[in-house]
N, C-alpha and C positions, 0 to 999 in steps of 0.2 A: 414697385410695383410691377406686376406681372401681367401676361398679357396668357389665359386658355379660350381652348378653342370648346368652347360648351354647347350643347344644341347645333351645330353647322355654325357660329358665332363665335366669334372674337369677342372676349374680354376680360377688360383688367380685376383680379382679384392681387388680395393679401395673399400674405407667407399663408395661411392658413386654408385657402380657398375660399374665404368671401367675398363679395362683387364689392368692389371697393367705390363702386355709380350704381347705387339702385336704379336710377334711370335706365338703366342697360338690362335690369329682369323684366321679361316677359310669361304667359303661361304658358311659352312653347320651352321655359327654358329650367322649371319647377321640376318638369320630368326626371328630364335627365341630373341635375342636383341631388335627388333623392335615389336616385338612382346610385348614383356617388356615393351615399350614406348607407344605401341597404335600405329601402325606400321605399311599397312600390303604393302611391297614392292614389286615397278612394276622395269620396265626398265629401267624408269628415274631415282629410287630410286638410283639403281644397277651402272648403267653410276659417280652417282656422291660420291658412292661408290670406284669404282676400281679409281678414279683420287684419291681421297684424300690415299689411302691406295700406286695408284704410286708415289702421290708426298712424300707421309712420307717418303720413300721407298731411294729418292734424297735428300729432304731437313730434314732428321734426328726432324722434328716436327712437327707436325699438323696444318695442314693451319690454317689460320681463313676465318671467310665466306666472307672476301673481296678477298682473295686467291682465295679462292673457284671459287666465281665469274667474276676475271677479269681471270685468265691464266686458270681456267677451261673451263672458255667460259660457264660458269651457270649462266641466271638472279637472281639477289636478289631474286625479288618478284616467282620465280619458287621455290628458296631452299628455303622459307619463304611458299610456298604452300608445297612440300612434307615435307617436316619437321618443323610442324608449333610449337610459339612459340621463343624456341633455339634452333635455327636451326643448329650453329655449336657444342652446344654440342651433339647435339640429333644424330648429321652428324659422328661424334668424337667415340658415345658413340656406334652406330650400327655398326661402321668400325675397330672396337675394336682399338680403338688409345686413347692416353691424350689427357685430353680437349685443346681446343689450350688457348694458353698465352691470358690473360685479361677474360673467360672466366668465370662466376664466378657461 
């Protein structure tokens, strides 16, 4: 485990930069994480991030792209527009959650 300073806070991260403790995340950290991967957060991004955080709290694991689309109601095409290329991985990263199962 490594420590990183993100948005002025000392956080523990893994070797890919994902937070190792989702409890360390708050909404002040998300914009800094988004900037790290070239994103600027819009209201649509925030809706997805809040769904992910809520779903993680109830399910105990990070939602897959399919779950975000079917349960969260976010069209897959929109998720690819908001989080280009690897949306599931990027969504989890910005939401301060572990990578979804099956993500490489």
